[in-house]
MILUMVO-340783 format. One record per residue (C-alpha): residue number from 1; residue in three letters; x, y, z. Coordinates in steps of 0.5 Angstrom, whole numbers, plus 500, padded with zeros to 3 digits. Example, Ala and Ser with C-alpha at 12.3 -4.5 7.8 and 13.67 -1.06 7.14 Angstrom:
BEGIN
+------+------+-----+-----+-----+
! resi ! resn !   u !   v !   w !
+------+------+-----+-----+-----+
!    1 !  ALA ! 525 ! 491 ! 516 !
!    2 !  SER ! 527 ! 498 ! 514 !
+------+------+-----+-----+-----+
END
This chain:
BEGIN
+------+------+-----+-----+-----+
! resi ! resn !   u !   v !   w !
+------+------+-----+-----+-----+
!    1 !  MET ! 828 ! 732 ! 548 !
!    2 !  GLN ! 828 ! 727 ! 542 !
!    3 !  LEU ! 826 ! 727 ! 535 !
!    4 !  PHE ! 824 ! 720 ! 531 !
!    5 !  CYS ! 819 ! 719 ! 525 !
!    6 !  VAL ! 813 ! 714 ! 525 !
!    7 !  HIS ! 812 ! 711 ! 518 !
!    8 !  GLN ! 806 ! 707 ! 516 !
!    9 !  ILE ! 803 ! 705 ! 509 !
!   10 !  SER ! 796 ! 702 ! 508 !
!   11 !  PHE ! 793 ! 699 ! 502 !
!   12 !  ALA ! 786 ! 699 ! 500 !
!   13 !  GLN ! 782 ! 697 ! 494 !
!   14 !  ASP ! 782 ! 703 ! 489 !
!   15 !  THR ! 784 ! 708 ! 494 !
!   16 !  LEU ! 791 ! 711 ! 494 !
!   17 !  SER ! 793 ! 713 ! 501 !
!   18 !  VAL ! 798 ! 718 ! 502 !
!   19 !  VAL ! 801 ! 719 ! 509 !
!   20 !  THR ! 805 ! 725 ! 511 !
!   21 !  THR ! 810 ! 724 ! 517 !
!   22 !  VAL ! 813 ! 729 ! 521 !
!   23 !  PRO ! 817 ! 729 ! 527 !
!   24 !  VAL ! 814 ! 727 ! 534 !
!   25 !  LYS ! 816 ! 731 ! 540 !
!   26 !  ILE ! 817 ! 727 ! 546 !
!   27 !  HIS ! 816 ! 731 ! 553 !
!   28 !  ASN ! 815 ! 728 ! 559 !
!   29 !  ASN ! 814 ! 721 ! 556 !
!   30 !  LYS ! 808 ! 723 ! 552 !
!   31 !  VAL ! 808 ! 722 ! 545 !
!   32 !  ALA ! 804 ! 728 ! 541 !
!   33 !  GLN ! 800 ! 726 ! 535 !
!   34 !  ASP ! 803 ! 730 ! 529 !
!   35 !  THR ! 802 ! 725 ! 524 !
!   36 !  LEU ! 797 ! 727 ! 518 !
!   37 !  ALA ! 794 ! 722 ! 513 !
!   38 !  LEU ! 791 ! 724 ! 507 !
!   39 !  ASN ! 787 ! 719 ! 503 !
!   40 !  LYS ! 785 ! 721 ! 496 !
!   41 !  SER ! 781 ! 716 ! 492 !
!   42 !  LEU ! 783 ! 714 ! 485 !
!   43 !  LYS ! 778 ! 716 ! 479 !
!   44 !  GLN ! 775 ! 710 ! 476 !
!   45 !  LYS ! 775 ! 710 ! 468 !
!   46 !  PHE ! 767 ! 710 ! 466 !
!   47 !  THR ! 766 ! 704 ! 461 !
!   48 !  PRO ! 759 ! 703 ! 459 !
!   49 !  ASP ! 755 ! 697 ! 458 !
!   50 !  PRO ! 753 ! 695 ! 451 !
!   51 !  MET ! 747 ! 691 ! 453 !
!   52 !  ARG ! 745 ! 696 ! 458 !
!   53 !  ALA ! 746 ! 702 ! 453 !
!   54 !  THR ! 742 ! 698 ! 448 !
!   55 !  MET ! 736 ! 696 ! 453 !
!   56 !  LEU ! 736 ! 704 ! 455 !
!   57 !  ALA ! 735 ! 706 ! 448 !
!   58 !  VAL ! 730 ! 701 ! 447 !
!   59 !  ALA ! 726 ! 703 ! 453 !
!   60 !  PHE ! 726 ! 710 ! 450 !
!   61 !  PRO ! 729 ! 714 ! 444 !
!   62 !  GLY ! 735 ! 718 ! 447 !
!   63 !  LEU ! 736 ! 714 ! 453 !
!   64 !  GLY ! 742 ! 710 ! 450 !
!   65 !  GLN ! 746 ! 716 ! 448 !
!   66 !  ILE ! 745 ! 720 ! 455 !
!   67 !  TYR ! 748 ! 713 ! 458 !
!   68 !  THR ! 754 ! 713 ! 453 !
!   69 !  ARG ! 755 ! 721 ! 455 !
!   70 !  LYS ! 754 ! 723 ! 447 !
!   71 !  TYR ! 749 ! 729 ! 449 !
!   72 !  TRP ! 750 ! 732 ! 443 !
!   73 !  LYS ! 747 ! 727 ! 439 !
!   74 !  LEU ! 740 ! 728 ! 442 !
!   75 !  PRO ! 738 ! 734 ! 438 !
!   76 !  LEU ! 739 ! 729 ! 432 !
!   77 !  VAL ! 735 ! 723 ! 435 !
!   78 !  TYR ! 729 ! 728 ! 437 !
!   79 !  GLY ! 730 ! 732 ! 431 !
!   80 !  GLY ! 729 ! 726 ! 426 !
!   81 !  PHE ! 723 ! 723 ! 430 !
!   82 !  GLY ! 720 ! 730 ! 430 !
!   83 !  ALA ! 721 ! 731 ! 422 !
!   84 !  LEU ! 718 ! 724 ! 421 !
!   85 !  ILE ! 712 ! 725 ! 425 !
!   86 !  TYR ! 711 ! 731 ! 422 !
!   87 !  SER ! 711 ! 728 ! 415 !
!   88 !  VAL ! 706 ! 723 ! 417 !
!   89 !  GLN ! 701 ! 728 ! 419 !
!   90 !  PHE ! 702 ! 732 ! 413 !
!   91 !  ASN ! 701 ! 726 ! 408 !
!   92 !  SER ! 696 ! 723 ! 412 !
!   93 !  LYS ! 692 ! 730 ! 412 !
!   94 !  ASN ! 693 ! 731 ! 405 !
!   95 !  TYR ! 691 ! 723 ! 403 !
!   96 !  ILE ! 685 ! 724 ! 407 !
!   97 !  ALA ! 683 ! 730 ! 404 !
!   98 !  TYR ! 684 ! 728 ! 397 !
!   99 !  MET ! 681 ! 721 ! 398 !
!  100 !  LYS ! 674 ! 725 ! 401 !
!  101 !  ALA ! 675 ! 729 ! 394 !
!  102 !  TYR ! 675 ! 724 ! 390 !
!  103 !  GLN ! 669 ! 720 ! 393 !
!  104 !  ASP ! 665 ! 727 ! 393 !
!  105 !  PHE ! 667 ! 728 ! 386 !
!  106 !  THR ! 664 ! 721 ! 384 !
!  107 !  ASP ! 658 ! 721 ! 387 !
!  108 !  LEU ! 651 ! 724 ! 385 !
!  109 !  ILE ! 650 ! 728 ! 391 !
!  110 !  PRO ! 650 ! 735 ! 389 !
!  111 !  ALA ! 652 ! 737 ! 396 !
!  112 !  THR ! 658 ! 734 ! 397 !
!  113 !  ASP ! 663 ! 738 ! 393 !
!  114 !  SER ! 669 ! 738 ! 398 !
!  115 !  TYR ! 673 ! 737 ! 391 !
!  116 !  MET ! 672 ! 744 ! 389 !
!  117 !  LYS ! 677 ! 746 ! 395 !
!  118 !  LEU ! 682 ! 742 ! 391 !
!  119 !  ILE ! 681 ! 744 ! 384 !
!  120 !  LYS ! 682 ! 751 ! 382 !
!  121 !  ALA ! 678 ! 751 ! 376 !
!  122 !  ASP ! 671 ! 753 ! 373 !
!  123 !  PRO ! 666 ! 747 ! 376 !
!  124 !  SER ! 662 ! 748 ! 369 !
!  125 !  THR ! 668 ! 745 ! 365 !
!  126 !  TYR ! 668 ! 739 ! 369 !
!  127 !  ASP ! 663 ! 737 ! 374 !
!  128 !  PRO ! 657 ! 733 ! 371 !
!  129 !  VAL ! 653 ! 733 ! 377 !
!  130 !  LEU ! 652 ! 740 ! 378 !
!  131 !  TYR ! 653 ! 742 ! 370 !
!  132 !  PRO ! 650 ! 736 ! 367 !
!  133 !  ASN ! 649 ! 740 ! 360 !
!  134 !  ASP ! 656 ! 744 ! 360 !
!  135 !  TYR ! 661 ! 740 ! 363 !
!  136 !  ASN ! 667 ! 737 ! 359 !
!  137 !  PRO ! 668 ! 729 ! 359 !
!  138 !  ALA ! 675 ! 730 ! 358 !
!  139 !  ASN ! 676 ! 735 ! 364 !
!  140 !  GLU ! 672 ! 730 ! 368 !
!  141 !  GLN ! 676 ! 724 ! 367 !
!  142 !  TYR ! 683 ! 729 ! 367 !
!  143 !  PHE ! 681 ! 731 ! 374 !
!  144 !  LYS ! 679 ! 724 ! 377 !
!  145 !  ASP ! 685 ! 721 ! 375 !
!  146 !  GLY ! 689 ! 727 ! 378 !
!  147 !  MET ! 686 ! 726 ! 385 !
!  148 !  LEU ! 687 ! 719 ! 384 !
!  149 !  ARG ! 694 ! 720 ! 383 !
!  150 !  MET ! 695 ! 725 ! 389 !
!  151 !  VAL ! 691 ! 719 ! 393 !
!  152 !  ASP ! 696 ! 714 ! 391 !
!  153 !  TYR ! 702 ! 719 ! 392 !
!  154 !  TYR ! 700 ! 722 ! 399 !
!  155 !  LYS ! 699 ! 714 ! 401 !
!  156 !  ARG ! 705 ! 712 ! 399 !
!  157 !  TYR ! 709 ! 717 ! 403 !
!  158 !  ARG ! 705 ! 717 ! 409 !
!  159 !  ASP ! 707 ! 709 ! 409 !
!  160 !  LEU ! 714 ! 711 ! 408 !
!  161 !  SER ! 714 ! 716 ! 413 !
!  162 !  TYR ! 712 ! 710 ! 418 !
!  163 !  ILE ! 717 ! 706 ! 416 !
!  164 !  GLY ! 722 ! 712 ! 417 !
!  165 !  ILE ! 720 ! 712 ! 424 !
!  166 !  ALA ! 721 ! 705 ! 425 !
!  167 !  GLY ! 728 ! 705 ! 422 !
!  168 !  TRP ! 730 ! 711 ! 425 !
!  169 !  TYR ! 728 ! 708 ! 432 !
!  170 !  LEU ! 733 ! 702 ! 430 !
!  171 !  LEU ! 738 ! 706 ! 428 !
!  172 !  SER ! 738 ! 710 ! 435 !
!  173 !  ILE ! 739 ! 703 ! 438 !
!  174 !  LEU ! 744 ! 701 ! 434 !
!  175 !  ASP ! 748 ! 708 ! 435 !
!  176 !  ALA ! 747 ! 707 ! 443 !
!  177 !  ASN ! 750 ! 700 ! 442 !
!  178 !  VAL ! 756 ! 702 ! 438 !
!  179 !  ASP ! 758 ! 708 ! 442 !
!  180 !  ALA ! 758 ! 703 ! 448 !
!  181 !  SER ! 762 ! 698 ! 445 !
!  182 !  LEU ! 767 ! 703 ! 442 !
!  183 !  PHE ! 767 ! 708 ! 448 !
!  184 !  ASN ! 774 ! 707 ! 450 !
!  185 !  TYR ! 777 ! 704 ! 443 !
!  186 !  ASP ! 784 ! 707 ! 442 !
!  187 !  ILE ! 784 ! 712 ! 436 !
!  188 !  SER ! 791 ! 715 ! 438 !
!  189 !  ASN ! 797 ! 716 ! 434 !
!  190 !  ASN ! 800 ! 710 ! 437 !
!  191 !  LEU ! 796 ! 706 ! 431 !
!  192 !  ASN ! 798 ! 707 ! 424 !
!  193 !  LEU ! 796 ! 704 ! 418 !
!  194 !  THR ! 801 ! 704 ! 412 !
!  195 !  VAL ! 801 ! 702 ! 405 !
!  196 !  ILE ! 808 ! 700 ! 402 !
!  197 !  PRO ! 809 ! 698 ! 395 !
!  198 !  VAL ! 812 ! 691 ! 394 !
!  199 !  HIS ! 815 ! 687 ! 388 !
!  200 !  LEU ! 811 ! 681 ! 387 !
!  201 !  SER ! 814 ! 675 ! 383 !
!  202 !  LEU ! 809 ! 672 ! 378 !
!  203 !  PRO ! 809 ! 666 ! 374 !
!  204 !  GLY ! 814 ! 666 ! 368 !
!  205 !  GLY ! 819 ! 670 ! 372 !
!  206 !  TYR ! 816 ! 676 ! 371 !
!  207 !  VAL ! 816 ! 681 ! 377 !
!  208 !  GLY ! 810 ! 686 ! 378 !
!  209 !  VAL ! 808 ! 691 ! 383 !
!  210 !  GLY ! 803 ! 691 ! 389 !
!  211 !  LEU ! 801 ! 694 ! 395 !
!  212 !  ASN ! 803 ! 691 ! 402 !
!  213 !  VAL ! 798 ! 694 ! 408 !
!  214 !  GLY ! 801 ! 694 ! 415 !
!  215 !  LEU ! 798 ! 696 ! 422 !
!  216 !  GLU ! 803 ! 699 ! 426 !
!  217 !  ILE ! 802 ! 699 ! 434 !
!  218 !  THR ! 807 ! 704 ! 438 !
!  219 !  PHE ! 807 ! 702 ! 445 !
+------+------+-----+-----+-----+
END
C-alpha cells in the first residue's frame, strides 16, 4: 500500500481553476482517479458603453436607462412624457375651441353660436347678430378681446409643451450617456476634498487670509 499526491495547476482567461488533490491509492499497479477538480468562473464587472447607451436612448426613450440598469428612472422618464403629452392635448383642445368661438362670434351667421358655451352671460348684452337692438358694444368688444387672449394663451402653452417634449427627450438621452460614463465612478470615502485656511503674503508686507482647496486620495 503506497500513498502519493498529484498536484496540478491550470490557467485560463477570466477563469479561476481550483483543484482539490486527495491521496491516491495504488493497488495491484492500478491508480484510482480520486482527484476532484472544481472550476469557478470569475464574475466580470459590468461596464456600460456610453455610445451604446446614447444610441438606445435615441432609438426609444427609456432604453438607455434600462441598459445602464437605472430602472428607478423609468417612471420619471415616462411620467414626464405623459405629462407633456397631456399638456399638448389639453392646450390644443382649448385653443381650437376658443379659435372657433372667436370665428363664430365675428361672423354674421346666426347659426354659428359655439361661443355661447364659453361665455357665461346673457347673449342679449353682447351679441350684435342675435340681438342687434339690445346688445352693448362695450360688452361685445370685451368678450371679443377676451377670446383672442385665450386663443393666444392656449397656443403659447401648446407650443411650449411641444418644446418641452423635445427637451425632455434630449434630457433622457443625456442622462443615459452620463449614467454610462460615470457608472463605475469612485464615490467612496477614499476621495476627500479639504478646505484649509492659509496665510497669504500681500504686496507691501501685509498678510492676508485665504483658502487652500485640496483633493486627497486614499489608497
